[in-house]
TIMI-2910 file (N, C-alpha, C, CB; in pm, 1 decimal, decimal comma, always signed):
<rs>
+----------+----------+----------+----------+----------+----------+----------+----------+----------+----------+----------+----------+------+
!      n_x !      n_y !      n_z !     ca_x !     ca_y !     ca_z !      c_x !      c_y !      c_z !     cb_x !     cb_y !     cb_z ! resn !
+----------+----------+----------+----------+----------+----------+----------+----------+----------+----------+----------+----------+------+
! +10384,1 !  +5942,6 ! -11015,8 ! +10382,6 !  +5896,4 ! -10878,6 ! +10241,2 !  +5914,7 ! -10825,2 ! +10487,3 !  +5973,0 ! -10791,4 !  Met !
! +10194,9 !  +5815,8 ! -10753,4 ! +10062,3 !  +5821,5 ! -10692,7 ! +10071,0 !  +5765,9 ! -10551,8 !  +9957,9 !  +5742,9 ! -10777,1 !  Ala !
!  +9986,8 !  +5816,5 ! -10463,6 !  +9984,2 !  +5768,3 ! -10326,9 !  +9843,0 !  +5723,8 ! -10291,3 ! +10033,6 !  +5876,9 ! -10229,5 !  Glu !
!  +9833,3 !  +5609,6 ! -10225,1 !  +9705,6 !  +5561,6 ! -10174,7 !  +9690,8 !  +5599,1 ! -10027,9 !  +9693,2 !  +5409,3 ! -10193,3 !  Gly !
!  +9681,3 !  +5727,6 !  -9999,7 !  +9687,2 !  +5777,7 !  -9861,8 !  +9569,4 !  +5732,6 !  -9775,7 !  +9692,8 !  +5928,3 !  -9862,9 !  Ser !
!  +9458,3 !  +5698,3 !  -9837,5 !  +9342,6 !  +5657,4 !  -9757,9 !  +9367,9 !  +5525,3 !  -9685,8 !  +9219,2 !  +5645,2 !  -9846,6 !  Gln !
!  +9455,1 !  +5442,1 !  -9740,9 !  +9492,7 !  +5317,9 !  -9673,9 !  +9557,9 !  +5351,5 !  -9539,8 !  +9589,1 !  +5233,2 !  -9763,0 !  Ile !
!  +9645,3 !  +5450,1 !  -9539,4 !  +9713,6 !  +5495,4 !  -9417,3 !  +9614,1 !  +5549,3 !  -9314,9 !  +9817,4 !  +5603,5 !  -9451,1 !  Asp !
!  +9520,9 !  +5632,0 !  -9361,5 !  +9420,5 !  +5688,0 !  -9270,0 !  +9336,1 !  +5577,5 !  -9208,0 !  +9329,9 !  +5788,3 !  -9343,8 !  Trp !
!  +9299,8 !  +5477,1 !  -9288,5 !  +9223,6 !  +5364,3 !  -9236,9 !  +9299,7 !  +5285,8 !  -9132,2 !  +9184,4 !  +5273,3 !  -9349,1 !  Gly !
!  +9431,0 !  +5270,9 !  -9153,3 !  +9514,1 !  +5202,9 !  -9054,1 !  +9523,3 !  +5280,6 !  -8924,8 !  +9652,5 !  +5179,6 !  -9109,0 !  Gly !
!  +9537,5 !  +5413,7 !  -8934,7 !  +9543,0 !  +5497,5 !  -8814,5 !  +9413,9 !  +5487,6 !  -8732,6 !  +9568,9 !  +5643,5 !  -8853,2 !  His !
!  +9300,7 !  +5473,4 !  -8802,2 !  +9173,7 !  +5465,9 !  -8730,1 !  +9129,5 !  +5321,4 !  -8704,5 !  +9065,8 !  +5539,5 !  -8807,9 !  Ser !
!  +9216,1 !  +5224,7 !  -8740,2 !  +9184,5 !  +5082,0 !  -8722,5 !  +9049,7 !  +5046,6 !  -8783,6 !  +9184,8 !  +5045,2 !  -8574,0 !  Asn !
!  +9027,7 !  +5095,6 !  -8903,6 !  +8900,8 !  +5075,7 !  -8974,0 !  +8926,0 !  +4984,8 !  -9094,5 !  +8838,4 !  +5213,2 !  -9019,2 !  Asp !
!  +8897,8 !  +4855,9 !  -9077,3 !  +8926,9 !  +4757,2 !  -9180,9 !  +8855,6 !  +4787,3 !  -9312,0 !  +8888,5 !  +4619,6 !  -9133,0 !  Leu !
!  +8728,2 !  +4825,3 !  -9305,2 !  +8653,3 !  +4854,7 !  -9427,7 !  +8717,4 !  +4970,7 !  -9505,0 !  +8506,5 !  +4888,3 !  -9393,9 !  Glu !
!  +8763,8 !  +5071,4 !  -9430,8 !  +8830,0 !  +5186,8 !  -9493,0 !  +8961,0 !  +5144,6 !  -9559,1 !  +8856,5 !  +5297,1 !  -9388,3 !  Tyr !
!  +9036,9 !  +5056,7 !  -9492,0 !  +9161,9 !  +5005,0 !  -9549,4 !  +9132,8 !  +4925,2 !  -9676,1 !  +9237,3 !  +4916,7 !  -9446,6 !  Val !
!  +9031,1 !  +4840,1 !  -9670,5 !  +8995,9 !  +4758,6 !  -9787,3 !  +8952,0 !  +4847,6 !  -9903,5 !  +8883,9 !  +4658,3 !  -9751,6 !  Ile !
!  +8866,1 !  +4947,3 !  -9876,3 !  +8821,2 !  +5038,9 !  -9981,8 !  +8938,5 !  +5117,1 ! -10040,3 !  +8715,4 !  +5136,0 !  -9926,9 !  Asp !
!  +9028,0 !  +5167,3 !  -9955,1 !  +9144,5 !  +5241,8 ! -10002,3 !  +9237,2 !  +5155,0 ! -10084,9 !  +9220,2 !  +5300,6 !  -9885,4 !  Gly !
!  +9253,1 !  +5030,3 ! -10042,5 !  +9338,0 !  +4936,3 ! -10117,0 !  +9276,7 !  +4905,0 ! -10252,8 !  +9358,6 !  +4806,0 ! -10036,8 !  Thr !
!  +9145,5 !  +4886,0 ! -10256,9 !  +9078,0 !  +4859,9 ! -10384,7 !  +9092,2 !  +4980,3 ! -10478,0 !  +8928,1 !  +4827,4 ! -10361,6 !  Ala !
!  +9076,2 !  +5101,5 ! -10424,5 !  +9093,5 !  +5222,1 ! -10506,4 !  +9235,5 !  +5231,4 ! -10561,0 !  +9060,6 !  +5347,9 ! -10424,5 !  Asp !
!  +9334,1 !  +5202,0 ! -10476,0 !  +9473,5 !  +5208,6 ! -10520,5 !  +9499,8 !  +5101,1 ! -10626,5 !  +9570,4 !  +5191,0 ! -10400,1 !  Phe !
!  +9445,3 !  +4981,6 ! -10605,9 !  +9460,3 !  +4874,6 ! -10704,3 !  +9400,0 !  +4916,4 ! -10838,1 !  +9394,0 !  +4744,9 ! -10653,8 !  Asp !
!  +9285,1 !  +4983,2 ! -10835,0 !  +9223,8 !  +5033,3 ! -10958,8 !  +9314,1 !  +5136,9 ! -11026,5 !  +9085,2 !  +5095,1 ! -10929,2 !  Asn !
!  +9377,5 !  +5223,9 ! -10946,7 !  +9467,6 !  +5325,0 ! -11002,8 !  +9587,8 !  +5258,2 ! -11069,4 !  +9515,0 !  +5423,0 ! -10892,8 !  Ala !
!  +9643,4 !  +5156,6 ! -11006,0 !  +9755,9 !  +5083,4 ! -11065,5 !  +9711,4 !  +5016,0 ! -11194,7 !  +9812,2 !  +4978,1 ! -10966,2 !  Val !
!  +9591,2 !  +4960,2 ! -11193,0 !  +9537,0 !  +4899,2 ! -11315,0 !  +9524,8 !  +5000,2 ! -11428,1 !  +9400,8 !  +4837,2 ! -11286,9 !  Gly !
!  +9485,4 !  +5123,2 ! -11395,8 !  +9476,4 !  +5229,9 ! -11496,4 !  +9613,8 !  +5264,3 ! -11553,3 !  +9412,1 !  +5355,6 ! -11435,6 !  Glu !
!  +9715,4 !  +5263,0 ! -11467,4 !  +9852,3 !  +5288,3 ! -11515,0 !  +9890,8 !  +5183,2 ! -11618,6 !  +9953,7 !  +5287,4 ! -11396,4 !  Val !
!  +9867,4 !  +5056,2 ! -11586,9 !  +9901,8 !  +4949,3 ! -11680,9 !  +9818,8 !  +4958,3 ! -11808,5 !  +9881,8 !  +4812,8 ! -11615,5 !  Phe !
!  +9690,5 !  +4993,4 ! -11795,9 !  +9605,3 !  +5009,0 ! -11914,2 !  +9658,9 !  +5119,8 ! -12004,6 !  +9459,8 !  +5039,7 ! -11872,7 !  Arg !
!  +9694,7 !  +5233,5 ! -11943,5 !  +9747,4 !  +5346,8 ! -12018,3 !  +9878,1 !  +5309,3 ! -12089,2 !  +9769,8 !  +5466,6 ! -11924,7 !  Phe !
!  +9969,0 !  +5244,0 ! -12017,1 ! +10097,0 !  +5206,5 ! -12077,9 ! +10076,8 !  +5111,6 ! -12195,0 ! +10188,5 !  +5141,9 ! -11973,9 !  Leu !
!  +9985,8 !  +5016,8 ! -12179,8 !  +9959,5 !  +4922,4 ! -12288,8 !  +9894,4 !  +4994,1 ! -12407,4 !  +9869,0 !  +4806,8 ! -12239,9 !  Lys !
!  +9796,0 !  +5080,1 ! -12379,0 !  +9726,0 !  +5153,5 ! -12484,3 !  +9822,9 !  +5240,5 ! -12564,7 !  +9614,7 !  +5240,3 ! -12423,7 !  Glu !
!  +9918,7 !  +5302,6 ! -12498,3 ! +10016,6 !  +5389,8 ! -12563,7 ! +10139,2 !  +5313,3 ! -12612,7 ! +10059,9 !  +5499,5 ! -12468,4 !  Lys !
! +10134,6 !  +5179,7 ! -12597,8 ! +10244,8 !  +5091,5 ! -12638,4 ! +10375,8 !  +5129,3 ! -12570,0 ! +10262,8 !  +5095,8 ! -12790,0 !  Glu !
! +10366,2 !  +5164,3 ! -12443,3 ! +10482,7 !  +5201,1 ! -12363,8 ! +10518,6 !  +5094,5 ! -12261,4 ! +10458,2 !  +5332,6 ! -12293,9 !  Leu !
! +10440,2 !  +4987,0 ! -12254,4 ! +10458,2 !  +4888,5 ! -12148,9 ! +10591,7 !  +4815,0 ! -12156,8 ! +10346,6 !  +4789,4 ! -12153,5 !  Asp !
! +10657,3 !  +4812,0 ! -12272,2 ! +10788,2 !  +4748,3 ! -12282,6 ! +10902,7 !  +4844,5 ! -12253,7 ! +10805,5 !  +4689,1 ! -12420,2 !  Asp !
! +10873,2 !  +4973,2 ! -12240,1 ! +10976,8 !  +5074,3 ! -12222,9 ! +10976,1 !  +5141,5 ! -12086,1 ! +10962,3 !  +5178,1 ! -12328,2 !  Asp !
! +10885,8 !  +5101,9 ! -11998,5 ! +10868,9 !  +5173,0 ! -11871,2 ! +10898,2 !  +5082,7 ! -11752,1 ! +10727,0 !  +5228,8 ! -11860,1 !  Met !
! +10927,4 !  +5145,9 ! -11641,5 ! +10942,0 !  +5078,0 ! -11513,6 ! +10831,4 !  +5126,8 ! -11421,6 ! +11083,0 !  +5103,2 ! -11451,1 !  Leu !
! +10759,4 !  +5034,6 ! -11361,0 ! +10657,0 !  +5067,5 ! -11261,9 ! +10701,5 !  +5005,2 ! -11130,1 ! +10513,7 !  +5015,6 ! -11305,4 !  Val !
! +10712,0 !  +5087,9 ! -11026,6 ! +10749,6 !  +5041,3 ! -10893,3 ! +10635,5 !  +5076,4 ! -10798,5 ! +10885,7 !  +5105,1 ! -10845,4 !  Val !
! +10592,8 !  +4977,9 ! -10721,1 ! +10483,2 !  +4997,2 ! -10626,9 ! +10533,2 !  +4958,6 ! -10488,4 ! +10357,2 !  +4913,1 ! -10667,4 !  Ile !
! +10529,2 !  +5052,8 ! -10395,3 ! +10570,4 !  +5027,1 ! -10258,1 ! +10499,5 !  +5125,6 ! -10166,0 ! +10724,6 !  +5037,9 ! -10243,0 !  Thr !
! +10530,3 !  +5119,8 ! -10039,5 ! +10472,9 !  +5211,6 !  -9941,1 ! +10583,7 !  +5262,4 !  -9850,8 ! +10361,2 !  +5142,5 !  -9857,8 !  Val !
! +10555,8 !  +5369,8 !  -9778,9 ! +10659,1 !  +5425,3 !  -9691,5 ! +10657,5 !  +5363,6 !  -9552,6 ! +10642,4 !  +5574,6 !  -9680,3 !  Asp !
! +10545,7 !  +5301,9 !  -9512,3 ! +10537,2 !  +5236,1 !  -9381,6 ! +10404,4 !  +5162,2 !  -9371,3 ! +10551,9 !  +5339,3 !  -9265,8 !  His !
! +10396,9 !  +5074,3 !  -9274,6 ! +10271,7 !  +5006,0 !  -9242,4 ! +10208,1 !  +5081,7 !  -9126,9 ! +10295,0 !  +4853,9 !  -9206,1 !  Glu !
! +10075,4 !  +5086,0 !  -9125,2 ! +10004,2 !  +5157,2 !  -9019,2 !  +9896,7 !  +5067,1 !  -8959,9 !  +9941,5 !  +5288,3 !  -9073,0 !  Thr !
!  +9893,8 !  +5057,9 !  -8830,1 !  +9788,3 !  +4985,8 !  -8760,1 !  +9827,3 !  +4848,4 !  -8709,3 !  +9672,5 !  +4972,0 !  -8848,6 !  Gly !
!  +9930,3 !  +4788,1 !  -8767,9 !  +9971,1 !  +4654,5 !  -8724,1 !  +9861,5 !  +4552,0 !  -8740,0 ! +10015,0 !  +4658,2 !  -8581,0 !  Gly !
!  +9794,7 !  +4550,4 !  -8854,9 !  +9681,3 !  +4462,0 !  -8878,7 !  +9726,1 !  +4317,2 !  -8893,3 !  +9605,1 !  +4505,9 !  -9003,1 !  Leu !
!  +9655,5 !  +4229,8 !  -8823,5 !  +9669,7 !  +4085,9 !  -8847,5 !  +9528,8 !  +4029,3 !  -8861,9 !  +9749,8 !  +4013,8 !  -8730,5 !  Ser !
!  +9516,8 !  +3921,9 !  -8936,2 !  +9387,3 !  +3856,8 !  -8955,0 !  +9393,9 !  +3721,7 !  -8885,7 !  +9351,3 !  +3841,3 !  -9107,6 !  Leu !
!  +9315,0 !  +3707,1 !  -8782,5 !  +9313,8 !  +3585,4 !  -8702,2 !  +9190,4 !  +3502,6 !  -8735,1 !  +9317,7 !  +3619,1 !  -8551,9 !  Asn !
!  +9206,9 !  +3370,5 !  -8734,8 !  +9091,7 !  +3283,3 !  -8759,4 !  +8986,8 !  +3305,4 !  -8651,7 !  +9134,5 !  +3134,3 !  -8763,5 !  Lys !
!  +8865,3 !  +3309,4 !  -8695,9 !  +8753,8 !  +3324,9 !  -8602,7 !  +8730,4 !  +3190,7 !  -8532,9 !  +8624,0 !  +3373,7 !  -8676,7 !  His !
!  +8718,9 !  +3188,9 !  -8397,8 !  +8706,8 !  +3060,4 !  -8327,7 !  +8580,4 !  +2981,0 !  -8362,6 !  +8709,6 !  +3084,3 !  -8180,0 !  Pro !
!  +8468,4 !  +3047,4 !  -8388,6 !  +8344,6 !  +2974,8 !  -8419,7 !  +8322,9 !  +2952,2 !  -8569,0 !  +8227,0 !  +3049,4 !  -8363,8 !  Gln !
!  +8393,1 !  +3028,5 !  -8652,3 !  +8373,5 !  +3018,3 !  -8797,2 !  +8508,6 !  +2994,3 !  -8863,8 !  +8305,5 !  +3147,3 !  -8854,3 !  Phe !
!  +8544,8 !  +2866,9 !  -8885,8 !  +8680,0 !  +2834,7 !  -8932,8 !  +8718,1 !  +2893,6 !  -9068,4 !  +8694,6 !  +2688,1 !  -8939,7 !  Pro !
!  +8622,0 !  +2929,5 !  -9150,9 !  +8654,5 !  +2988,2 !  -9281,4 !  +8650,8 !  +3140,4 !  -9277,9 !  +8557,9 !  +2937,1 !  -9387,7 !  Leu !
!  +8641,4 !  +3197,3 !  -9159,5 !  +8632,2 !  +3341,6 !  -9149,4 !  +8742,9 !  +3395,3 !  -9059,1 !  +8494,4 !  +3383,3 !  -9096,5 !  Ser !
!  +8776,6 !  +3518,8 !  -9082,9 !  +8884,4 !  +3583,1 !  -9008,3 !  +8832,9 !  +3709,5 !  -8942,2 !  +9003,7 !  +3615,3 !  -9100,3 !  Tyr !
!  +8899,4 !  +3748,0 !  -8835,4 !  +8864,5 !  +3874,9 !  -8771,6 !  +8991,4 !  +3958,2 !  -8758,2 !  +8797,1 !  +3852,1 !  -8631,7 !  Arg !
!  +8978,4 !  +4087,1 !  -8780,0 !  +9096,7 !  +4173,2 !  -8774,2 !  +9141,0 !  +4197,9 !  -8630,4 !  +9068,6 !  +4306,5 !  -8843,5 !  Pro !
!  +9270,1 !  +4210,8 !  -8613,3 !  +9326,6 !  +4252,2 !  -8484,8 !  +9427,2 !  +4361,8 !  -8514,9 !  +9393,6 !  +4131,2 !  -8407,2 !  Lys !
!  +9411,3 !  +4474,1 !  -8450,0 !  +9500,1 !  +4588,1 !  -8466,7 !  +9591,9 !  +4595,3 !  -8344,9 !  +9419,4 !  +4720,9 !  -8484,9 !  Trp !
!  +9717,5 !  +4628,9 !  -8366,3 !  +9810,8 !  +4638,2 !  -8253,9 !  +9848,1 !  +4781,5 !  -8220,0 !  +9935,6 !  +4560,0 !  -8284,2 !  Thr !
!  +9815,0 !  +4875,5 !  -8306,2 !  +9850,2 !  +5015,4 !  -8282,9 !  +9763,0 !  +5105,0 !  -8369,5 ! +10000,0 !  +5040,6 !  -8312,4 !  Thr !
!  +9759,6 !  +5231,2 !  -8337,9 !  +9698,2 !  +5329,7 !  -8427,7 !  +9807,5 !  +5409,9 !  -8497,4 !  +9602,3 !  +5424,4 !  -8349,7 !  Glu !
!  +9931,1 !  +5370,9 !  -8473,1 ! +10045,0 !  +5439,0 !  -8533,8 ! +10112,9 !  +5351,4 !  -8637,2 ! +10145,0 !  +5480,4 !  -8427,4 !  Gly !
! +10234,8 !  +5388,3 !  -8668,5 ! +10314,6 !  +5312,6 !  -8764,7 ! +10380,8 !  +5196,0 !  -8693,5 ! +10420,8 !  +5403,0 !  -8832,8 !  His !
! +10388,9 !  +5083,5 !  -8761,1 ! +10452,3 !  +4965,5 !  -8702,9 ! +10589,3 !  +4945,2 !  -8767,9 ! +10362,7 !  +4839,0 !  -8721,6 !  Ser !
! +10660,9 !  +4848,9 !  -8719,4 ! +10791,1 !  +4815,0 !  -8777,9 ! +10782,4 !  +4701,9 !  -8877,9 ! +10888,7 !  +4778,1 !  -8669,6 !  Gly !
! +10662,7 !  +4671,0 !  -8924,3 ! +10643,4 !  +4562,0 !  -9018,9 ! +10707,3 !  +4599,2 !  -9152,8 ! +10492,4 !  +4530,3 !  -9036,7 !  Ile !
! +10784,0 !  +4507,3 !  -9209,0 ! +10844,6 !  +4529,5 !  -9340,8 ! +10734,1 !  +4545,1 !  -9445,0 ! +10940,3 !  +4412,0 !  -9379,2 !  Ala !
! +10757,8 !  +4630,5 !  -9542,3 ! +10658,3 !  +4654,8 !  -9646,0 ! +10708,7 !  +4600,4 !  -9779,6 ! +10626,5 !  +4805,9 !  -9657,1 !  Val !
! +10618,1 !  +4558,7 !  -9866,6 ! +10660,2 !  +4499,0 !  -9993,5 ! +10698,9 !  +4604,2 ! -10097,3 ! +10549,4 !  +4411,4 ! -10048,7 !  Pro !
! +10774,8 !  +4559,0 ! -10195,6 ! +10801,2 !  +4638,5 ! -10315,6 ! +10774,0 !  +4546,8 ! -10434,8 ! +10950,2 !  +4696,0 ! -10317,9 !  Val !
! +10694,7 !  +4596,4 ! -10528,1 ! +10663,0 !  +4524,0 ! -10650,2 ! +10712,7 !  +4607,8 ! -10766,8 ! +10509,3 !  +4494,3 ! -10662,1 !  Phe !
! +10763,2 !  +4542,8 ! -10869,8 ! +10808,9 !  +4619,1 ! -10986,0 ! +10783,6 !  +4539,6 ! -11113,2 ! +10958,9 !  +4654,4 ! -10973,3 !  Ser !
! +10762,9 !  +4614,3 ! -11220,6 ! +10733,7 !  +4555,8 ! -11350,9 ! +10802,7 !  +4640,5 ! -11457,2 ! +10579,3 !  +4547,3 ! -11376,6 !  Phe !
! +10857,5 !  +4575,2 ! -11559,0 ! +10912,9 !  +4648,5 ! -11671,8 ! +11063,6 !  +4657,7 ! -11669,1 ! +10855,7 !  +4785,0 ! -11676,1 !  Gly !
! +11113,7 !  +4756,8 ! -11742,2 ! +11257,4 !  +4776,3 ! -11760,9 ! +11325,5 !  +4801,4 ! -11626,6 ! +11284,1 !  +4893,7 ! -11857,3 !  Val !
! +11423,1 !  +4718,4 ! -11591,6 ! +11496,9 !  +4736,5 ! -11467,5 ! +11428,0 !  +4680,9 ! -11344,2 ! +11522,9 !  +4879,6 ! -11447,0 !  Gly !
! +11317,5 !  +4610,5 ! -11361,5 ! +11241,8 !  +4562,8 ! -11245,4 ! +11319,6 !  +4463,0 ! -11160,9 ! +11112,5 !  +4499,8 ! -11290,7 !  Ser !
! +11416,5 !  +4395,6 ! -11219,4 ! +11497,2 !  +4299,5 ! -11142,3 ! +11576,0 !  +4366,9 ! -11030,7 ! +11593,3 !  +4225,6 ! -11234,8 !  Arg !
! +11602,4 !  +4495,8 ! -11043,2 ! +11677,0 !  +4568,6 ! -10940,5 ! +11596,2 !  +4589,8 ! -10813,0 ! +11721,6 !  +4702,3 ! -10994,6 !  Asp !
! +11467,8 !  +4558,3 ! -10815,3 ! +11381,3 !  +4586,7 ! -10702,0 ! +11329,7 !  +4460,2 ! -10633,8 ! +11265,1 !  +4670,9 ! -10746,8 !  Phe !
! +11406,0 !  +4352,4 ! -10640,6 ! +11366,7 !  +4226,8 ! -10576,4 ! +11422,7 !  +4219,3 ! -10435,3 ! +11414,6 !  +4106,2 ! -10658,9 !  Arg !
! +11355,4 !  +4143,5 ! -10350,4 ! +11404,4 !  +4118,8 ! -10215,4 ! +11376,4 !  +4233,6 ! -10120,1 ! +11551,4 !  +4091,8 ! -10218,9 !  Gly !
! +11432,0 !  +4223,3 ! -10000,0 ! +11413,8 !  +4325,0 !  -9897,1 ! +11509,5 !  +4440,4 !  -9924,2 ! +11436,8 !  +4265,9 !  -9755,0 !  Val !
! +11457,1 !  +4562,0 !  -9927,3 ! +11538,3 !  +4679,8 !  -9955,9 ! +11494,5 !  +4795,5 !  -9866,9 ! +11527,8 !  +4719,1 ! -10105,1 !  Gln !
! +11588,0 !  +4884,3 !  -9840,7 ! +11554,9 !  +5004,3 !  -9764,6 ! +11499,8 !  +5110,8 !  -9859,0 ! +11679,3 !  +5057,4 !  -9688,3 !  Thr !
! +11430,7 !  +5209,1 !  -9801,3 ! +11380,9 !  +5319,6 !  -9883,2 ! +11493,8 !  +5392,5 !  -9955,4 ! +11303,4 !  +5417,7 !  -9796,8 !  His !
! +11608,7 !  +5419,7 !  -9888,1 ! +11717,6 !  +5485,3 !  -9961,5 ! +11769,5 !  +5403,2 ! -10079,4 ! +11831,6 !  +5514,5 !  -9867,6 !  Pro !
! +11772,9 !  +5269,7 ! -10065,2 ! +11816,2 !  +5185,6 ! -10177,2 ! +11719,7 !  +5197,6 ! -10295,4 ! +11827,3 !  +5038,4 ! -10132,6 !  Glu !
! +11591,3 !  +5194,7 ! -10265,3 ! +11491,0 !  +5207,0 ! -10371,8 ! +11502,6 !  +5343,7 ! -10438,0 ! +11347,6 !  +5186,0 ! -10315,8 !  Ile !
! +11514,0 !  +5449,2 ! -10358,0 ! +11527,2 !  +5584,0 ! -10413,7 ! +11649,7 !  +5598,8 ! -10500,7 ! +11531,9 !  +5685,7 ! -10303,2 !  Gly !
! +11763,0 !  +5545,0 ! -10452,8 ! +11887,8 !  +5552,8 ! -10530,5 ! +11870,2 !  +5484,0 ! -10665,4 ! +12005,5 !  +5488,5 ! -10452,4 !  Arg !
! +11811,8 !  +5365,0 ! -10664,6 ! +11794,3 !  +5289,7 ! -10789,2 ! +11701,9 !  +5363,2 ! -10886,4 ! +11738,3 !  +5150,0 ! -10759,4 !  Lys !
! +11597,5 !  +5426,6 ! -10834,4 ! +11507,4 !  +5502,7 ! -10921,9 ! +11579,2 !  +5622,1 ! -10983,9 ! +11384,0 !  +5550,6 ! -10843,5 !  Leu !
! +11653,2 !  +5696,2 ! -10902,4 ! +11724,9 !  +5813,5 ! -10953,5 ! +11833,6 !  +5771,8 ! -11051,5 ! +11786,3 !  +5894,1 ! -10837,8 !  Ile !
! +11911,1 !  +5669,4 ! -11016,5 ! +12016,2 !  +5623,3 ! -11107,8 ! +11957,5 !  +5572,2 ! -11238,7 ! +12099,8 !  +5513,4 ! -11041,9 !  Glu !
! +11840,9 !  +5509,4 ! -11231,6 ! +11774,9 !  +5463,5 ! -11353,8 ! +11735,3 !  +5579,0 ! -11443,8 ! +11652,6 !  +5381,4 ! -11319,6 !  Gly !
! +11687,7 !  +5687,9 ! -11382,9 ! +11649,9 !  +5805,4 ! -11462,2 ! +11772,6 !  +5877,0 ! -11517,2 ! +11566,8 !  +5902,2 ! -11377,9 !  Met !
! +11880,7 !  +5881,8 ! -11438,1 ! +12002,2 !  +5949,6 ! -11483,0 ! +12083,1 !  +5865,3 ! -11581,0 ! +12088,4 !  +5985,6 ! -11363,9 !  Leu !
! +12067,5 !  +5734,1 ! -11570,4 ! +12145,2 !  +5644,1 ! -11654,1 ! +12287,6 !  +5625,6 ! -11604,1 ! +12147,6 !  +5695,3 ! -11795,1 !  Gly !
! +12311,6 !  +5658,1 ! -11477,8 ! +12445,5 !  +5642,6 ! -11420,1 ! +12435,2 !  +5642,4 ! -11268,3 ! +12540,7 !  +5755,9 ! -11468,3 !  Arg !
! +12542,0 !  +5597,4 ! -11202,2 ! +12547,1 !  +5602,3 ! -11056,2 ! +12575,0 !  +5744,7 ! -11011,1 ! +12654,7 !  +5505,9 ! -11001,1 !  Glu !
! +12542,0 !  +5775,0 ! -10887,0 ! +12573,4 !  +5906,3 ! -10832,7 ! +12603,7 !  +5891,9 ! -10683,9 ! +12456,5 !  +6006,2 ! -10856,4 !  Phe !
! +12674,0 !  +5989,4 ! -10627,2 ! +12709,9 !  +5987,0 ! -10485,5 ! +12595,4 !  +6045,1 ! -10403,7 ! +12841,4 !  +6065,8 ! -10459,8 !  Ala !
! +12555,4 !  +5969,1 ! -10300,3 ! +12444,0 !  +6012,8 ! -10217,7 ! +12462,1 !  +5952,7 ! -10079,7 ! +12306,9 !  +5972,0 ! -10279,8 !  Trp !
! +12475,1 !  +6037,6 !  -9980,1 ! +12487,7 !  +5991,3 !  -9842,8 ! +12400,5 !  +6076,2 !  -9753,2 ! +12634,1 !  +5995,4 !  -9795,9 !  Glu !
! +12346,1 !  +6012,1 !  -9649,3 ! +12270,8 !  +6086,4 !  -9548,9 ! +12367,3 !  +6142,8 !  -9446,8 ! +12164,7 !  +5996,8 !  -9480,6 !  Tyr !
! +12350,0 !  +6269,4 !  -9409,6 ! +12435,3 !  +6323,9 !  -9303,7 ! +12404,0 !  +6256,6 !  -9170,9 ! +12416,9 !  +6476,6 !  -9291,8 !  Pro !
! +12504,1 !  +6238,1 !  -9087,4 ! +12485,0 !  +6172,3 !  -8957,8 ! +12377,5 !  +6241,4 !  -8875,5 ! +12616,1 !  +6169,5 !  -8879,8 !  Glu !
! +12366,7 !  +6371,9 !  -8883,3 ! +12270,4 !  +6446,6 !  -8802,1 ! +12125,5 !  +6416,4 !  -8838,1 ! +12295,4 !  +6594,0 !  -8816,5 !  Ser !
! +12100,4 !  +6355,2 !  -8955,8 ! +11962,6 !  +6329,4 !  -8996,8 ! +11910,8 !  +6197,0 !  -8939,8 ! +11952,6 !  +6328,3 !  -9149,5 !  Ser !
! +11995,7 !  +6120,6 !  -8877,8 ! +11952,2 !  +5991,3 !  -8823,5 ! +11885,1 !  +6011,8 !  -8689,4 ! +12071,3 !  +5894,0 !  -8809,5 !  Arg !
! +11771,9 !  +5948,5 !  -8671,0 ! +11694,9 !  +5969,2 !  -8548,0 ! +11699,3 !  +5847,9 !  -8455,8 ! +11550,8 !  +6002,0 !  -8581,8 !  Ser !
! +11788,7 !  +5753,9 !  -8481,9 ! +11793,3 !  +5635,6 !  -8394,0 ! +11922,1 !  +5631,0 !  -8316,1 ! +11777,6 !  +5506,9 !  -8474,9 !  Phe !
+----------+----------+----------+----------+----------+----------+----------+----------+----------+----------+----------+----------+------+
</rs>
């Protein structure tokens, strides 16, 4: 498991360059994972899931009015937004991670995949904050 936490920090500070640098670093780390799996001939036997726990900053890229081929960032918050986040998966069982899913669904599928069976898992009502 790896986290690209600098992307989050960049979103909190509304710093596009920091977000881009953090994203590039995380992309390089993911590339290293794939390189390692291929080198060790494990790429056909493993599942790689890439997702995030939330979006930060509410970044949108708007066309620049004077430069039609250029964009300018617009931030809507320095906190977490309600924007849906992607999940990407590759390898054994990756089909289970398609479409829109909640974090508990993703977690359940990862644990069940490791256990090789289903298991009972429920959140207590008191843990809900909405």
